[in-house]
N, C-alpha and C positions, 0 to 999 in steps of 0.2 A: 345493609347495602353499603359495605365499605367502598369508598371512592378515593383514589389516590392520583395526585398530579405531581409527577416528577419532571423537573426541568434542569437543564445545564449541559455543559460541553464535556464533562468528565464521563465519557461513555462507559468506561470500565466500572467505575463506582456505581453508576446508575444501573448497569446490567446486574451487578451483584445484588443490589437492592430489589430488583425485579425478581431474581431467583429466590430471594427470601420469601417474597409474597407467594410465588408459585408453590414452593414447598410447604408454606403455611396453610394455604387454602385448598389446593387441588390434590385429590387422591391420585397418586401416580398411575394406578391401575386404570383410571378412567380419564387420564389427561387428554387422550386423543379426542374424547367427546366433550370434555369440560374446559378445555383451554383453547382460546382463539386469539391469535396474533394477527392484527389487521393493519396492513401498511397503507400509507396515504395514496398510493397509486391505484388502489382498488376503487372501483366506481362507488360513489356514495359511501365512502369508508366510515364516516362518523355515524350515519344512519344505520348502516349494517351493524356496527358495534353496539349501538344502543338497542337494536332489536335483539341481538344475541344476548345482551346483558339481561333482557327481560325474560329470556327462556330459562326455565328451571334446569338445574344440573341433572345429569344422569346418575342415578343411584347415590353413592356416597361422596362426601366432599362438597365443595362449592364450585361454581363456575367462575373462571377468570377470563375477562375480555380485556385485551391490551391493544389500545389504539396508539401505534408507534408514530413518532414524528408528526403528530397532529398539528394542523395549522389553525385550529378553531380559536386559539388564544392570540392570534395575530390578525385574523379576519374571519368573520362569521356572518353568514347571510341571515336574513330575517326568518326564512323558513327553517334553517338549521337551529337558530336560536329558539324558535317556538318549540321545536322537537326536544331540545335540551330541557327547556323549562317544563315541558309536559312529562318527560321521562325521568329525569334525575331524581325528583322528590319521591318517586314511587318505585324505584328499583327494589327488587326483592332482596331480603336479607341473605339469601343463598347465592347472590351474585356479587362479584368484585369487579369494579370498573377501574382500569388503570389507563391513564393518559400520560404520554411522555412527549417532550419537545426539547430541542437543544436551545431554543430561544426563550428568553424571559417573557412570561405572559404579559400582555398589555393590560395593565390594571384599569384602563379606561373602558374596555369592552365589557358589555353586559354578560358575555359568555364567561369571562374571567371572574367577574363579580359573583356570578351564580355558583361557580365551582368553589370560590372562596367560602361560601356558606356551607357547602356539603363535603368538600374533599379535604383530605390530609395532604398538604403541599410541602414538598421537600426540594431543596436546591442542591444541585450537583455541579456547581461551577468549579473550574480549575483554579487552584490557588495561584495568585500572581507570583512569578519566580522570585521577586524581591521581598516577599513576605516570609522571611526565613523562620520566624517564630511559629507561624502557622504550618509551614512545611515540617518543622521539627515536631510539632504537636501531632500532625498526621502520622509521622513515622512512629511515634510512641503508641498511638492508638492501634495502628495495624500490627505493630510488633507484639502488643498484648494479645490481639486476636490470634495471631499465629503462634503465640507462646514462645517468642524468642527474646531473650534478655540481652540488652545492649547497654554498654557504658554510655555516659553522657557524651563523651568524645566520639564514640562509635555511632551513636544516633545522629550527631551533627554531621559526621562525614557521609553517612547514608543519605541524609536529607540533601546535602550538597550534591551528591553523586546522581541521584535520580530526579531531583527537582520536583516538578508537579506532575510527573508521569505516574499515575496511580497504578497502572498495570505493571510497570517495571518495578515499582515499590513492592507489590505483592510477590512478583516473581523472585526478586532478590531476597526477600525475607523467607520465602519458602525454601530457596536454595540454602540460606543460612540456617534454617531449621534442620535441614537434612545434615548439614555439617555439624551442628551442635549436638544433635541426638538428644540424649538424656542428660547432657552436661548442664549443671546448674550455674556454671560460671558465665558472667555476662561477657559478650563478645566485644572486643576492643578494636581500635582503628587498624591494627595490623591485619586482623582477619578480614575486616570490611574492605580494606584496600586490596587485599589479595583476591577476594572472591567476587566483589561487586563490579559490574560493568559501569564505568563512570563516563557516560557521554556528556552529561552536564558539566562534569569537571573539565573535560576537554574544551567545552565551550567557554569556560572561564579562563582556560589557558589561551584561548583565542583573544579574549578581552585583554589579557596581559600583553600579548604580542602586539596588539593595536596600540596600547599606550606607550609601548617601547618604540613604536614607529617601525617595527620589523615586518615589512611587507612580505618578504619571502617566507618567513615563518608563519605569518597569518594566513597566507594563501595556501600553504601546505596543510595547515590545520583544517581549513575549510574542506579541502579535497579529502582529508582523512575522515572528517565527520560525515560528509555526504557519502563517501565510500562505505561507511558503516550503517547507511540507511537512516541516519538521524534526520528527522523532518526539519526542513530549512526554517520554517516558522518557529519551531521550538528553539533553534539556535539563536534566532533573532530575539525571541522573548527573553532568553537567558542574558544576552548582551544588553538589552534594554534595562533589565533589572539590575545588572552589575553597574552599568554606567550611571543609572539613576542613583544608586546607593553612593557611588563615588562622588557624584555631584552634590548630593545633600550633605555628605560629610565635609566636603571642601568648603561649601558655603557656610556651614556652621562654624568651622574653624576660622574662616575669614571674618566672621561676625564676632569672634572673640570667645566662643564657647570652648571651655577646657574640660568640663565634666563629662567623662566618658559615658556615664550612665544616662545623662541627659541626651547625649548624641544617640546612644543606642535606642532610647525610647522614641525619639523623633524619627529615626530612620527605620524603626521597627526591626531592630536586631535583637534577637533573644539573648545572646551572650555578650555582655558589655566588654568582655576581654577581647572580642574580635575588633573592637573599635581601634585598639592600639595598632593592629595590623593594617586596618584601613587608612589610618592616619599616615603610616609610612608609605602606603601605596599612592596616596594622593599628594604627598609632599612635593614631588617634582612636577606636578601637573598644575595647570591654571584652571580656574573656574570657567574662563572663556573657552578653553579647549573642550572641556567636558560639556559645556552648554552647546557648542557647535556639533557635538557628536550625536545627541539625541535626535535632532531633526533628520540627520542623515540615516539613522537607524529606522526612523519612522517611514522615510521614503523607501527604504529597502523593504520594509514590511508590506507597504502598499504594492510595490512592484511584484513581490512574490504572490500576494493574494490575487493579483491580476493575471497570474499564469506565467510569469517570467521563468526562464530556465534557472533552477536553484544554484547549480555549481558556478556558472559563468557570472550570474548576477551577484552572488555572494562574494566571489573573488574580486570582482571589479569594485564593489563597494568597500570591502575591507582595505583594499589598496588606497582608496580615497580617504578612508578613515585614518590609515597610518600616516598619510601626509599631514593631517592635522597635528600630529604629535612629533613631527620631524623638525 
């Protein structure tokens, strides 16, 4: 009775993991009979899923029941909890129950504690944009799966270019795989720069325009990013990550820290050599300016989450941010 609980906001990575389960357990010839995907808008979705999981599969393979976007780990009625406690321990070996949710399960709920006893739990959270070492590690992992060789500098540029967008990372690496063919040589920055769509890089250019106080350039970059269908919240996340890094580096320098490796470790920068560039970038800036920036970016994030128009809201706020650096 394999049971899986997958949660997190990285939809693409989660879907790939779901497909792995589907191919592992369900005979494709009988998938229409043995695979059930149950959405939360169906009446009594959880009960329906549990009942289906108790049903033996047709002919070969196992039965896979997928409860998508389930809310039972955020709220669970006593009746549903009783059904879970009755059914989960006795699910047949021929059935696989998969539960997915974008929200972290509430560890205080009895439903969550029950699944912790029986389920394999995996997290699919997006890597924060400022955790460059984790982003680089993800690039290396996926490049190995796609069988694309990258130089260290090439991997770093790709991580910077795609940020925490797992879907784009896979798409770009598959593109690079087609380019490389059977070539054994590792791909370097010149190839990455020529072939990879770098929306995150443009967001970093926006951060540079802001600290230069160049409102016209910043406003134009916003229009370009939105015109390329870059999600506004992703732009803001990249800006927050960059300004947070700049602030940490500036504060450590002001505290007298000179060891670039110590700064890299504290700021979670995988390549200590990058600290030299960051030091040059923050040299003309004050910690007060950088400290004033983060609350403005958080206000921007809140406005966008409340449904504000992305283009006008971003342009208005970046002009306000530019004034901090003039």
